[in-house]
N, CA, C and O of each residue as an XYZ file, in Angstrom:
520
protein
N       4.578    -13.349     28.641
C       5.579    -12.820     27.727
C       4.931    -11.727     26.880
O       3.831    -11.920     26.362
N       5.594    -10.588     26.734
C       5.051     -9.477     25.964
C       5.134     -9.751     24.468
O       5.852    -10.652     24.034
N       4.393     -8.966     23.675
C       4.433     -9.102     22.215
C       5.843     -8.913     21.680
O       6.296     -9.662     20.815
N       6.533     -7.905     22.202
C       7.875     -7.615     21.708
C       8.850     -8.732     22.058
O       9.675     -9.100     21.221
N       8.783     -9.274     23.249
C       9.718    -10.339     23.610
C       9.429    -11.624     22.852
O      10.365    -12.347     22.511
N       8.177    -11.931     22.578
C       7.887    -13.145     21.813
C       8.248    -12.963     20.340
O       8.640    -13.930     19.686
N       8.126    -11.751     19.804
C       8.485    -11.498     18.406
C       9.992    -11.530     18.194
O      10.462    -12.049     17.182
N      10.745    -10.987     19.125
C      12.190    -10.858     18.957
C      12.979    -12.041     19.495
O      14.018    -12.394     18.937
N      12.518    -12.639     20.534
C      13.287    -13.692     21.171
C      14.245    -13.081     22.174
O      15.246    -12.470     21.800
N      13.941    -13.245     23.423
C      14.716    -12.647     24.499
C      16.166    -13.126     24.470
O      17.070    -12.362     24.806
N      16.396    -14.348     24.084
C      17.745    -14.908     24.095
C      18.668    -14.196     23.105
O      19.809    -13.894     23.454
N      18.209    -13.921     21.885
C      19.055    -13.304     20.863
C      19.095    -11.784     20.942
O      20.127    -11.177     20.654
N      17.993    -11.166     21.326
C      17.885     -9.713     21.239
C      17.353     -9.076     22.526
O      16.388     -8.313     22.469
N      17.947     -9.362     23.669
C      17.407     -8.791     24.911
C      17.436     -7.262     24.926
O      16.546     -6.633     25.499
N      18.441     -6.667     24.307
C      18.540     -5.205     24.254
C      17.446     -4.597     23.399
O      16.973     -3.501     23.699
N      17.030     -5.284     22.337
C      15.955     -4.786     21.488
C      14.606     -4.940     22.177
O      13.727     -4.091     22.031
N      14.447     -6.021     22.924
C      13.223     -6.214     23.698
C      13.073     -5.071     24.693
O      11.997     -4.490     24.834
N      14.173     -4.758     25.382
C      14.160     -3.696     26.393
C      13.799     -2.343     25.786
O      13.151     -1.524     26.437
N      14.211     -2.108     24.552
C      13.964     -0.814     23.897
C      12.659     -0.776     23.102
O      12.288      0.278     22.584
N      11.963     -1.899     22.999
C      10.667     -1.904     22.316
C      10.701     -2.305     20.859
O       9.715     -2.121     20.147
N      11.814     -2.850     20.401
C      11.891     -3.339     19.028
C      13.076     -2.774     18.275
O      13.798     -1.916     18.783
N      13.273     -3.262     17.057
C      14.418     -2.893     16.236
C      14.424     -1.412     15.883
O      15.453     -0.753     16.033
N      13.302     -0.873     15.420
C      13.268      0.532     14.987
C      13.641      1.469     16.132
O      14.443      2.385     15.950
N      13.071      1.247     17.290
C      13.374      2.097     18.447
C      14.830      1.956     18.868
O      15.477      2.949     19.199
N      15.348      0.741     18.859
C      16.740      0.509     19.253
C      17.702      1.144     18.250
O      18.730      1.692     18.646
N      17.384      1.076     16.969
C      18.231      1.673     15.950
C      18.246      3.196     16.076
O      19.305      3.818     15.993
N      17.083      3.789     16.275
C      16.996      5.243     16.459
C      17.779      5.672     17.700
O      18.483      6.681     17.676
N      17.654      4.911     18.770
C      18.366      5.212     20.013
C      19.878      5.094     19.832
O      20.629      5.947     20.304
N      20.318      4.052     19.159
C      21.750      3.852     18.912
C      22.321      5.005     18.090
O      23.389      5.528     18.406
N      21.614      5.396     17.048
C      22.075      6.506     16.207
C      22.149      7.804     17.011
O      23.113      8.560     16.886
N      21.140      8.059     17.830
C      21.128      9.285     18.638
C      22.286      9.303     19.632
O      22.941     10.332     19.801
N      22.541      8.185     20.284
C      23.638      8.112     21.255
C      25.001      8.349     20.617
O      25.918      8.845     21.271
N      25.135      7.997     19.341
C      26.408      8.153     18.637
C      26.402      9.352     17.698
O      27.321      9.535     16.900
N      25.353     10.168     17.803
C      25.210     11.394     17.002
C      25.318     11.135     15.504
O      26.013     11.852     14.785
N      24.624     10.105     15.050
C      24.575      9.761     13.641
C      23.234     10.199     13.066
O      22.192      9.934     13.664
N      23.244     10.854     11.934
C      22.013     11.310     11.286
C      21.496     10.200     10.373
O      22.003      9.998      9.269
N      20.488      9.495     10.849
C      19.894      8.434     10.027
C      18.471      8.782      9.598
O      17.814      7.985      8.929
N      17.999      9.954      9.974
C      16.641     10.347      9.619
C      15.620      9.611     10.459
O      15.934      9.046     11.506
N      14.399      9.632      9.977
C      13.302      8.972     10.705
C      13.329      7.467     10.467
O      13.455      7.004      9.334
N      13.210      6.723     11.543
C      13.178      5.261     11.469
C      11.727      4.827     11.618
O      11.057      5.191     12.584
N      11.245      4.047     10.654
C       9.865      3.566     10.715
C       9.844      2.041     10.765
O      10.836      1.371     10.477
N       8.681      1.521     11.140
C       8.454      0.075     11.184
C       7.002     -0.164     10.767
O       6.174      0.742     10.866
N       6.691     -1.366     10.306
C       5.293     -1.672      9.990
C       4.399     -1.418     11.207
O       4.861     -1.460     12.346
N       3.129     -1.158     10.955
C       2.190     -0.804     12.026
C       1.719     -1.978     12.876
O       1.336     -1.784     14.029
N       1.740     -3.174     12.338
C       1.170     -4.297     13.084
C       1.932     -5.588     12.794
O       2.789     -5.646     11.913
N       1.599     -6.594     13.544
C       2.220     -7.904     13.385
C       3.627     -7.946     13.956
O       4.121     -6.967     14.515
N       4.245     -9.076     13.806
C       5.584     -9.315     14.321
C       6.596     -8.338     13.727
O       7.546     -7.948     14.407
N       6.408     -7.938     12.469
C       7.350     -7.059     11.773
C       7.502     -5.699     12.447
O       8.527     -5.041     12.270
N       6.511     -5.267     13.209
C       6.646     -3.955     13.874
C       7.794     -3.956     14.880
O       8.279     -2.891     15.262
N       8.234     -5.132     15.312
C       9.358     -5.250     16.241
C      10.648     -5.725     15.564
O      11.742     -5.493     16.079
N      10.519     -6.386     14.412
C      11.669     -7.043     13.793
C      12.175     -6.376     12.520
O      13.170     -6.829     11.955
N      11.523     -5.319     12.052
C      11.919     -4.635     10.826
C      12.046     -3.140     11.087
O      11.353     -2.582     11.938
N      12.936     -2.508     10.345
C      13.089     -1.057     10.406
C      13.404     -0.562      9.004
O      14.057     -1.250      8.220
N      12.930      0.644      8.700
C      13.163      1.232      7.394
C      13.523      2.694      7.572
O      12.934      3.396      8.393
N      14.499      3.146      6.792
C      14.958      4.526      6.846
C      14.982      5.055      5.421
O      15.744      4.562      4.590
N      14.165      6.043      5.132
C      14.083      6.608      3.790
C      14.902      7.893      3.725
O      14.951      8.666      4.682
N      15.539      8.105      2.582
C      16.273      9.340      2.341
C      16.219      9.646      0.850
O      15.718      8.844      0.062
N      16.730     10.796      0.473
C      16.777     11.164     -0.931
C      17.667     10.205     -1.719
O      17.486     10.042     -2.925
N      18.609      9.582     -1.055
C      19.564      8.671     -1.696
C      18.974      7.281     -1.923
O      19.417      6.562     -2.819
N      17.991      6.898     -1.129
C      17.384      5.579     -1.220
C      16.897      5.134      0.143
O      16.852      5.927      1.084
N      16.537      3.885      0.248
C      15.955      3.333      1.466
C      16.890      2.278      2.063
O      17.481      1.470      1.347
N      17.007      2.308      3.379
C      17.733      1.271      4.108
C      16.680      0.406      4.790
O      15.886      0.907      5.586
N      16.670     -0.876      4.487
C      15.758     -1.828      5.123
C      16.586     -2.757      6.009
O      17.601     -3.303      5.577
N      16.140     -2.924      7.246
C      16.885     -3.744      8.204
C      15.956     -4.809      8.782
O      14.822     -4.516      9.161
N      16.438     -6.020      8.844
C      15.706     -7.119      9.456
C      16.625     -7.867     10.402
O      17.817     -7.575     10.489
N      16.062     -8.830     11.105
C      16.813     -9.586     12.105
C      17.026    -11.033     11.680
O      16.165    -11.640     11.043
N      18.177    -11.572     12.037
C      18.408    -12.993     11.873
C      17.553    -13.746     12.879
O      17.331    -13.261     13.988
N      17.074    -14.920     12.507
C      16.188    -15.652     13.415
C      16.886    -16.772     14.189
O      16.427    -17.148     15.267
N      17.976    -17.305     13.663
C      18.669    -18.408     14.330
C      19.928    -17.952     15.059
O      20.422    -18.635     15.956
N      20.438    -16.789     14.664
C      21.629    -16.211     15.282
C      21.446    -14.702     15.300
O      20.631    -14.162     14.551
N      22.195    -14.027     16.147
C      22.052    -12.579     16.260
C      22.845    -11.889     15.155
O      24.076    -11.902     15.156
N      22.129    -11.293     14.224
C      22.721    -10.437     13.207
C      21.624     -9.584     12.592
O      20.434     -9.871     12.720
N      22.064     -8.523     11.918
C      21.155     -7.564     11.305
C      21.366     -7.610      9.796
O      22.479     -7.411      9.310
N      20.287     -7.874      9.059
C      20.334     -7.943      7.599
C      20.016     -6.556      7.050
O      18.986     -5.972      7.386
N      20.899     -6.034      6.206
C      20.757     -4.690      5.674
C      20.601     -4.758      4.158
O      21.402     -5.402      3.480
N      19.574     -4.095      3.623
C      19.403     -3.910      2.183
C      19.386     -2.419      1.905
O      18.682     -1.671      2.583
N      20.153     -1.977      0.913
C      20.101     -0.601      0.433
C      19.347     -0.639     -0.885
O      19.751     -1.327     -1.822
N      18.247      0.107     -0.952
C      17.368      0.035     -2.119
C      17.187      1.392     -2.779
O      17.119      2.431     -2.121
N      17.114      1.345     -4.093
C      16.762      2.508     -4.893
C      15.648      2.045     -5.818
O      15.808      1.064     -6.543
N      14.526      2.742     -5.796
C      13.363      2.368     -6.615
C      13.000      0.898     -6.416
O      12.760      0.175     -7.382
N      12.964      0.469     -5.173
C      12.611     -0.899     -4.780
C      13.567     -1.977     -5.285
O      13.262     -3.165     -5.178
N      14.719     -1.582     -5.834
C      15.709     -2.551     -6.291
C      16.889     -2.543     -5.321
O      17.432     -1.484     -5.006
N      17.281     -3.727     -4.851
C      18.391     -3.830     -3.911
C      19.696     -3.502     -4.642
O      20.052     -4.151     -5.625
N      20.396     -2.487     -4.142
C      21.666     -2.057     -4.721
C      22.855     -2.684     -3.991
O      23.884     -2.980     -4.598
N      22.697     -2.881     -2.681
C      23.745     -3.502     -1.867
C      23.082     -4.191     -0.694
O      21.970     -3.851     -0.291
N      23.792     -5.168     -0.159
C      23.241     -5.913      0.982
C      24.383     -6.431      1.830
O      25.508     -6.622      1.369
N      24.044     -6.650      3.097
C      25.049     -7.183      3.999
C      24.444     -7.561      5.335
O      23.283     -7.266      5.617
N      25.248     -8.218      6.148
C      24.845     -8.631      7.490
C      25.844     -8.049      8.479
O      27.054     -8.210      8.320
N      25.332     -7.377      9.493
C      26.169     -6.803     10.542
C      25.831     -7.479     11.859
O      24.709     -7.943     12.061
N      26.800     -7.532     12.746
C      26.571     -8.157     14.040
C      26.325     -7.141     15.150
O      25.968     -7.510     16.269
N      26.516     -5.872     14.841
C      26.385     -4.811     15.840
C      25.426     -3.743     15.312
O      25.539     -3.321     14.161
N      24.497     -3.313     16.138
C      23.523     -2.306     15.730
C      24.196     -0.978     15.391
O      23.687     -0.235     14.551
N      25.314     -0.666     16.016
C      26.044      0.547     15.674
C      26.516      0.497     14.222
O      26.485      1.514     13.531
N      26.947     -0.657     13.758
C      27.356     -0.802     12.358
C      26.192     -0.492     11.419
O      26.378      0.144     10.381
N      25.005     -0.939     11.781
C      23.817     -0.668     10.969
C      23.569      0.836     10.905
O      23.308      1.382      9.832
N      23.649      1.500     12.047
C      23.442      2.946     12.097
C      24.502      3.682     11.280
O      24.196      4.678     10.625
N      25.728      3.208     11.315
C      26.801      3.840     10.542
C      26.564      3.683      9.041
O      26.779      4.630      8.284
N      26.131      2.516      8.605
C      25.797      2.304      7.191
C      24.648      3.228      6.792
O      24.712      3.886      5.754
N      23.603      3.276      7.611
C      22.443      4.117      7.305
C      22.833      5.592      7.218
O      22.358      6.303      6.333
N      23.684      6.055      8.120
C      24.124      7.452      8.104
C      24.950      7.744      6.852
O      24.792      8.797      6.235
N      25.817      6.828      6.482
C      26.632      7.015      5.282
C      25.756      7.056      4.027
O      25.945      7.908      3.160
N      24.813      6.145      3.939
C      23.898      6.084      2.791
C      23.067      7.361      2.715
O      22.902      7.935      1.639
N      22.547      7.802      3.851
C      21.748      9.026      3.908
C      22.570     10.247      3.487
O      22.043     11.172      2.868
N      23.860     10.247      3.825
C      24.737     11.374      3.502
C      25.157     11.391      2.030
O      25.801     12.338      1.577
N      24.793     10.345      1.286
C      25.101     10.324     -0.141
C      26.351      9.557     -0.519
O      26.844      9.694     -1.639
N      26.869      8.759      0.387
C      28.031      7.933      0.077
C      27.695      7.020     -1.097
O      26.628      6.406     -1.123
N      28.597      6.931     -2.062
C      28.353      6.077     -3.225
C      28.468      4.607     -2.820
O      29.042      4.284     -1.780
N      27.922      3.732     -3.644
C      27.999      2.304     -3.352
C      29.444      1.802     -3.288
O      29.775      1.058     -2.364
N      30.317      2.174     -4.226
C      31.713      1.720     -4.096
C      32.380      2.229     -2.814
O      33.130      1.490     -2.176
N      32.118      3.470     -2.435
C      32.686      4.009     -1.197
C      32.124      3.276      0.016
O      32.855      2.952      0.952
N      30.831      3.019     -0.010
C      30.183      2.362      1.116
C      30.687      0.933      1.299
O      30.976      0.514      2.419
N      30.793      0.188      0.201
C      31.264     -1.191      0.315
C      32.745     -1.249      0.665
O      33.198     -2.236      1.245
N      33.505     -0.221      0.327
C      34.915     -0.160      0.733
C      35.025      0.146      2.231
O      35.897     -0.387      2.917
N      34.140      1.003      2.728
C      34.190      1.397      4.140
C      33.621      0.330      5.062
O      34.053      0.206      6.208
N      32.661     -0.438      4.576
C      31.995     -1.465      5.383
C      32.158     -2.807      4.682
O      31.395     -3.134      3.773
N      33.148     -3.579      5.102
C      33.495     -4.822      4.406
C      32.367     -5.855      4.407
O      32.368     -6.763      3.576
N      31.415     -5.734      5.318
C      30.301     -6.684      5.367
C      29.200     -6.351      4.362
O      28.250     -7.119      4.210
N      29.319     -5.207      3.671
C      28.336     -4.822      2.651
C      28.860     -5.203      1.271
O      30.051     -5.069      0.988
N      27.961     -5.675      0.423
C      28.332     -6.097     -0.923
C      27.397     -5.465     -1.937
O      26.176     -5.537     -1.806
N      27.988     -4.843     -2.951
C      27.191     -4.262     -4.026
C      26.611     -5.394     -4.866
O      27.304     -6.357     -5.192
N      25.336     -5.267     -5.211
C      24.681     -6.296     -6.015
C      25.048     -6.075     -7.472
O      24.892     -4.975     -8.003
N      25.528     -7.107     -8.102
C      25.892     -7.025     -9.523
C      24.641     -7.270    -10.346
O      23.881     -8.207    -10.099
N      24.451     -6.423    -11.308
C      23.296     -6.567    -12.175
C      23.739     -7.166    -13.506
O      24.755     -6.777    -14.082
N      22.960     -8.104    -13.964
C      23.246     -8.719    -15.240
C      22.350     -8.069    -16.285
O      21.170     -7.826    -16.033
N      22.909     -7.787    -17.456
C      22.060     -7.196    -18.495
C      20.950     -8.168    -18.891
O      21.166     -9.378    -18.953
N      19.799     -7.643    -19.148
C      18.663     -8.460    -19.572
C      18.821     -8.771    -21.044
O      19.026     -7.877    -21.865
N      18.723    -10.054    -21.370
C      18.826    -10.468    -22.775
C      17.631     -9.925    -23.546
O      16.491     -9.986    -23.086
N      17.917     -9.401    -24.713
C      16.835     -8.877    -25.537
C      16.251     -9.995    -26.387
O      16.984    -10.773    -26.998
N      14.946    -10.065    -26.419
C      14.257    -11.078    -27.217
C      13.923    -10.450    -28.557
O      13.377     -9.349    -28.625
N      14.257    -11.161    -29.614
C      13.994    -10.630    -30.971
C      12.960    -11.451    -31.658
O      12.604    -11.166    -32.801
């Protein structure tokens, strides 16, 4: 069994195994659908190089991971390392569409309205200590 197939699990992600991991599959999906998601990166070593993908833009970072017990893609939209929105998609094309919208500057309310599986994270004010 190859590193990529043991990291991803052939049963849940055979298409990702065939393409060499999540980052490569996401880049390929975006290219096939002519979506501008920018450069897709993954960690250099370990299991995460096949199971994680990151897309940086001026608007923020899209971090994508894989479900381990069922097939789904976990999406975090981050600004300054703080999660602004998160969601789970079942189709890699949906992930690419979210990433393209975020990269294009779509606001969080617009993005969560367009993609019902995405949820804006509510921030609670920090109590001031006196």
